[in-house]
N, C-alpha and C positions, 0 to 999 in steps of 0.2 A: 592394649588389648592383644591377646595372643591367640592364635589358631593352632590347635594341636591335633595331630592325627598320625597314628602309627609311629610315634616317637620323633616325628620330623617337625621342627619348629622354624617358622619364618617370621622375623621381627618386623613390625610395622614402624613407620616413622613416628617419632614423638613430635609434638608441636614445635618445640625449640629446635630440633634438628631440621625439621622441614623449613623453618624460617631461615636458618643459616644457609641451607642449600639454595633456597630461592634468592637470597641476597647475593650469594656468590654467582648464581646464574645471571642475575640482573647486572652485576658488575662486569661480566663477560660481554654482555650486549653493549654496555657503555664503552668498554675498552675497544671493542670493534669499531664503534663510531669514531673514537679518537684516533685509532690506527689508520683509518681510511685516508684522511687528508695527509697524515704524516708519510705514509707509504707512497702516495702519489707525488708529494712534494719532493721526496728523495729521488724518485724515479725520474721526474722531469729534470732535476739538476744533473743527475748522472748521465742521462741521455744527451743533454746539452754538452756536457764535458766530453763525452765520447765522440759526438759528431764534430766538435771543434778540433779534437786531437786527430781524428781521421783526416780532416781537410788539411791540417798542418803537415801531417806525415805524407799525404798525397803530393803536396808541393815539393817536399824534400825528395820523394821518390822520383818525381819527374826531373828534378835537378840532377839526381844520380843517373837517370837514364840518359839525359843530355850529356852528362860527363863522359859517358861511354858511347856517345853518338847513336843512341837508340831512340826510336820515335817516342814522343810523349803520348800519354793516354790518361784521360780523366774519367772518374766515376763520381756521380753526385748522389748523396743521400737526400731523397726528396721528401720522405715522410717516415715517421716512427709512430705506429699505432699500438697501444698497449691496453689490454683488458685486465682489470683487477677483479678478483673474485674473493670476497670477504665472507667467511663462513663461521657459524657457531655450531659446535657439536656438543650434544648432551646425551646421557644415558644412565640407566639404573643398573648397578651391579649387585647381584644377590648371591648369598652362599647358603648352603643347606647344612644344618647341624642336627645330629642325632641326640644331642643333650637336651636338657630341660631348663638350663640356666640361660637367661637372656644375654646377648652379646651385642654391644653397640656397633661392632664392625661387620655384622651380618649383611647389612644392606648399605651401599654407598652410591652417591650420585657423582657421575663422571661428566665433566664439562670442560670446554676449551675453545679457543678461537684459532682460525687458520686464514692466511692470506696467500693467494696464488696470483701470479703474474704471467701473462702470455703476450709478449711483444711481437710485432711483425715489422721488420725494417724493409723499406722499399728503396732500391737503388736504381740509378739509370746510367748505363755506360754511354757517355756523351761522345758521339761520333757523327759522321756525315758531313755533307757539304757546308751547311750553316755553321756547324761547330768549327770546321777547318777555316772558314773565312774569319770567324771571330778571333781565333788565336793568331792567324797569319796576317790579318789586316793591321796596319799601323794604328796605334792609339791616336785619338784626336785631343784637341786642347781641353775638352771638357773633363777628361780624366786627370790632366795636370791640375786644372783649376779646382776640382773636387778635393784632391789630396792636399793641395796647399791650404785650402780652407780648413782642413782638419788640424792644422798646426804642425804638420811634419816639416822637418828641416828642408829648406828649398834645395840646398846642394845635394842632399840625399835623394830627394825625389828626381831631380834632373839627372843625377848620375845613373839611376836605375832606368828611367824612361828615355833619356836622350841617347841617340846613336851618334850625334854630332852637332856642331854649330856651323851654320852657314853665315859667313860675314860678307856683307856687300862690299865690293871693291870698285874702284874707278874703271878698271879694265875687265875684270872677271871676278865672280864671287870666289871666296876661299872657304873650303870646308875643313873643319877640324873634327876628326873622328874620335869617338870615345872608345878607343881600342888601345890597351896598354902596350901591345907590341909595336905600335906606331908611336914611338916615344915622343917625338916633337909635337905631333898632333895632340896626343893625350895630355902632355904637360900643359900646353896652352889651353886645351879644353877645360882642364881642371882649374886653371887660374881664372878663366872667365867665369866659371860657376862659383868659385870662391868669392869673386868680386860681387856677383849678384847676391850671394848669401850674406855677405857682409852688409850690403845696403839694406837687405831685408831685416837683418838683425838690428840695424840702427833705425828701422822704420822710415827709411828713405826710398823704398822701392814700392812701386805701385803695380799690382797684378789685378787687372779688371778688364771686362769687355768695354769696347768703345760704344758709348751711348750718345746718340744725337737725335735731333728732331727733323722730320721731313715734312715740308709744307705743300699743300695742294690747293691752289686758288679755285674757288667754286662760285659760279654765277647763280644767284638765287633770285627767282621772280618775286618772292615774298619772304618775310622774316622767318627765322627758325622757330619751329614748334618745340615744346618741351619733349615730345616723343622723339624727335630727330636728335636732340641733344643727348638724351639718354642712350639711344641706339648707337651713337658715335662713341660714347664712353665705353659701352659694352664691348665694342670691337677694337678698343685700344686707341681711339682717336679722340681729339677734342676740337671744338670750334673756336676760332678767333675772328670776331666780327669788327672790322675797322669802323670808325665813326665819320670818316671823310668821304663816304660814297664808294670806297673801294670794295671789290668783291670779298666775300667771306673766305676764310682760309681754314681748310681742314688739316689739322696737324697730327702727325703720327710719331710716336716715340719708338725709335729703332734701337735695338740692342745688337750690336755688331760682334766682330771677332775679338778674341782675347789679345791683350797687349801687356808686355812687361816693360815698364818705363821707370826712369828716375825723375819724372815730373808728373804732376797731378793732371790727369786728362780733363778734369772739370774746369781747370783754369784756361783751357783752350776755348776758342770761340766755336759756335755750332758748326760753321763752315769748315774750320780746321779739323774738327773731329770727323766730320763727314768725309773729307778728303783722305784723312788717315785711314779710315775704315775701307775706303775704296782701294787704297794701296794694299792693305792687308788681305782683302778679298782675293787678290791675285795669287796668294799663296795657297798651296794644297792644305787640306784639313789637318794633316799631321805635322804642319809647321806652326810654331808658336812665335809670333813676332816679338822682337826685342829691340828697344831703342834706348840706349844710354847716351844722352846728349851732353856735349860739352856745355859748361855753364851751369849745370845742375849738379846736385850731390853725386859724387862718383864719376863725374864727367871727364876727369883727367885720364881715365882709362876707358875711352868711348867704345861703343859697340852698337852697330846697326845691322841687323840680320834676323835670323830665325833659328830656333832650336828644332832639330829634326827628331821626331819621336819614333820609338821602336814599336814593334808588335809585341804581344805578350809572349809569344813563342821565342822571339829574339831576346827578350829579357831573361827567360829561363836559360837559354844557351849562354848568354853573357855571364850570368852568375855561375853556371857550370864550368865554363872555361876559366873563371877566376879561381877555382879550387887549386889548380896546379899548372895548367897549360898556359894561361895568359893572365897572371896575377897582377893586381894593382900594386902601386907603390906610393910612397909619400911624395907630395908635391907642395912646395912652399908657395904661399900667396905672392902675387905680384907686389912690388914695393909700393905701388899706388893704391893698393887695397887697404881698407881700414881693418878694424878688429874682426877676427873670425872666431866664432864660438866653438865649433868642432870641425876637425879635419882628419879623419882616420884614413889610413892607407887603403883599406878595403871597404867597398860600399856594402857588401854583405858577405861575411866570412862563414862559409860552410866547411866544417872540418871533416876530413877523410881519415879514418883510422881502421886498424885491423880488429879492434875490440870496442865494445860500447864505452862511451864516456860516462863517468859517474855523475857529472854535473850538467848533463845535457837536458835542455828544455824539451827538445824534440829530436828524435833520431829514427833512421830507417836502415835496414840492411839490404844491400844490393851487390850482386856479383862478389860475395865474400867479404865486402868491406862495409863499414858503417859511416853514415853521413849524418852529421849532428849540428845543431845550433845550441851553443852553450847558454846556460843561465847567466844573467848579468851579475857582476861581482857584488857581494854583500856590502862592500865598502861604499858603493854608490847609493846606498839607502834604497828608497822606493822609486827613484828615478830610473826608468828603463834605459838600457844601454842603446847605443847607436845600432848595434847588430840586431837587437830585438825590434827596434823601431823599423829598421829596413825590412825585416821579415814581415812585420805588420803591413807595411806598404805593399809588399808582394802579395800578401793574403787579401788585402782590399782589392787589388787589381784582379786577383783570381775571382773574387765575388762579382766584380763589375763586368769582367770580360768573358769568363768561361761558364760560370754556373747558372746561367739563365736557362733553365731546362723546362720551363713551363710549356713550351711547344715543341719539345724534342721528339722526333718521330723515330724512336729507337725502342727495342724491347725493354720493358720495365720488369725488374726482377724483385720479387717479394720473398723475403727470407723469414719464415716464422721460427721462433725459438722452440727447440725441441724439449 
């Protein structure tokens, strides 16, 4: 049907054209529904990659600061909030013609979809007394135990975390410091760690807390009720009731301090384990007890003492000094040590250069120089290199030691995307 007036003609939709337009509009709605999860999926992945890279580069930046004797400073990304706006636009475009001949292009339907993203990133500058204590306080044995349980090389973990080994002596204890400039100390320190790593590689080293049972005799006027038995179990106790008229015994399972040994603690009697834990309890929390006894695997190179742990701040400084000022060097294992899986000269090699490296996994610029961690060689396949594993250990320590910002009382900065 045509409406004509004063030579001006406006064409109406034909049924077939209206059907095609409606179908296209419906397709836009369906596409918008499909695009919504795809856009959110990509955004979540990209935000995760970005936050991961920020944390890695922040570690490198603080190593570079320590390299130049600058104070370290950490900032944590606490949240990323993104709002997605999915829109459909549609409209009718008409044209005016002074002719009388119908034209299919006089009226068109314009439609399309649009996705808008508006993220807000919240960061916390971590500072204050609590933060300072966290990075300056020496690590405790729980950090070492956690990292070892993740499968990291024992020698790698101890070279990063350990500031030295204290060896018990008849007259006075001997301390071997993990400092390359103190050559005799450092060489013997490395040999001791290689011996422990070799035993661990051969599955002849035991790293576990001392577990024993403590008994408390209790005089009871009458027999135990089921409620009393259940209450004891809920509190970590159990009852042992003798049959010869002796008092009932309340037994508690105790998980004590961590020990590194060349013998299975479970083979010791309960009294021996209890006395051993009493001995270890005399050590400060940042000391990890080591006992390599003669007569057990690796006992021909005995060691009784403790590994002294660093603070996270000291680990950052140690890695920074290793760039050029106090670099590590190769140390051969002791002749009494068995096979060693890996023994690189540097525990974590951070390269300093005047220009960016092409094959850097992570890099930052500071004071006109670039500090980088290289990607592992392709020839090693998919097995990560020592250097990348060591950087992963440092990143895990960063997570455990520094970035607990749930109760940080510092200004929170929210940065919306413009």
